[in-house]
matplotlib code that plots the C-alpha trace (Angstrom):
import matplotlib.pyplot as plt

x = [-1.5, -2.5, 0.0, -1.4, -5.0, -3.9, -1.9, -4.7, -7.2, -5.0, -4.5, -8.3, -8.8, -6.2, -7.8, -11.4, -10.4, -8.5, -11.5, -13.9, -11.8, -11.9, -15.6, -14.9, -11.9, -10.9, -10.5, -6.9, -6.1, -7.9, -5.8, -2.6, -3.7, -4.4, -0.9, 0.5, -1.2, -1.4, 0.8, -0.3, -3.8, -5.4, -7.5, -10.8, -10.3, -9.1, -12.2, -14.4, -12.8, -13.3, -16.9, -17.3, -15.9, -18.3, -21.4, -22.5, -22.6, -24.5, -21.8, -20.1, -17.3, -18.8, -17.5, -19.3, -18.4, -18.8, -21.0, -18.9, -15.4, -15.9, -13.6, -14.4, -14.9, -14.9, -17.1, -18.1, -21.9, -24.5, -26.7, -29.6, -31.9, -32.6, -33.3, -29.6, -28.5, -31.1, -30.2, -26.6, -27.7, -29.5, -28.0, -26.1, -23.7, -20.0, -20.2, -19.9, -22.6, -20.7, -20.2, -23.9, -24.8, -22.4, -23.8, -27.4, -26.7, -25.3]
y = [113.1, 115.4, 113.8, 110.4, 111.5, 113.3, 110.4, 108.0, 110.2, 110.6, 106.8, 106.3, 109.1, 107.6, 104.1, 105.4, 107.5, 104.7, 102.3, 105.0, 105.4, 101.7, 101.1, 97.6, 95.2, 91.8, 91.7, 90.5, 93.6, 95.8, 94.1, 94.9, 98.5, 98.7, 97.5, 100.1, 103.0, 101.6, 99.0, 100.0, 98.5, 95.2, 95.2, 94.6, 97.2, 99.6, 99.1, 99.5, 102.9, 103.8, 102.9, 105.1, 108.0, 107.3, 106.8, 110.5, 110.5, 107.2, 105.2, 102.0, 99.6, 96.1, 92.7, 89.9, 86.6, 86.6, 83.9, 84.1, 83.6, 82.6, 85.3, 88.0, 91.5, 94.8, 97.7, 101.2, 101.2, 103.9, 102.9, 105.1, 104.1, 107.6, 108.7, 109.6, 106.1, 104.4, 106.4, 105.0, 101.3, 101.4, 100.5, 102.2, 103.6, 103.8, 100.4, 97.1, 94.4, 92.5, 95.6, 96.5, 93.0, 93.2, 96.5, 95.4, 92.2, 94.0]
z = [12.1, 9.3, 7.0, 7.6, 6.9, 3.7, 2.5, 3.2, 1.4, -1.6, -1.8, -1.8, -4.3, -6.7, -6.4, -6.9, -9.9, -11.6, -11.0, -12.3, -15.5, -16.2, -15.2, -14.0, -13.7, -12.5, -8.8, -9.1, -11.1, -8.5, -5.8, -7.7, -8.2, -4.4, -3.6, -6.0, -4.1, -0.5, 1.1, 4.6, 4.6, 3.6, 0.4, 2.0, 4.6, 2.0, -0.2, 2.9, 3.6, -0.1, 0.2, 3.3, 1.3, -1.6, 0.5, 0.6, -3.3, -3.4, -5.1, -4.0, -5.1, -5.4, -6.3, -8.1, -9.7, -13.5, -14.9, -18.1, -16.9, -13.2, -12.0, -9.5, -11.0, -9.2, -10.4, -9.5, -8.8, -8.4, -5.4, -6.4, -9.3, -10.5, -14.1, -14.7, -13.7, -15.8, -18.9, -18.8, -18.8, -22.1, -25.4, -27.0, -24.5, -23.9, -22.1, -24.1, -23.7, -21.1, -19.0, -19.2, -18.0, -15.2, -13.9, -14.4, -12.4, -9.4]

ax = plt.figure().add_subplot(projection="3d")
ax.plot(x, y, z, "-o")
ax.set_aspect("equal")
plt.show()
């Protein structure tokens, strides 16, 4: 129904916006955030749906294991290596050193 589509879309938008605001976060925190916006869908399926929504703007939510703390981290990633993307991964920027390494790794 239209209500289900709208609700699902709003849940994805809320999750994506919160992740964008943080840049990256531990996967356990992302899973907690997912539960707060959508109890209807499993986390992996939810992220897959978010990624479908982001595909047309060449962004993606990705997970990687940190070499520093051994935990899985989730980040918002630009899939296109254009000049705008490259300019945000040079020092200085609004990201700290660990965040820059995370994004350069993935």
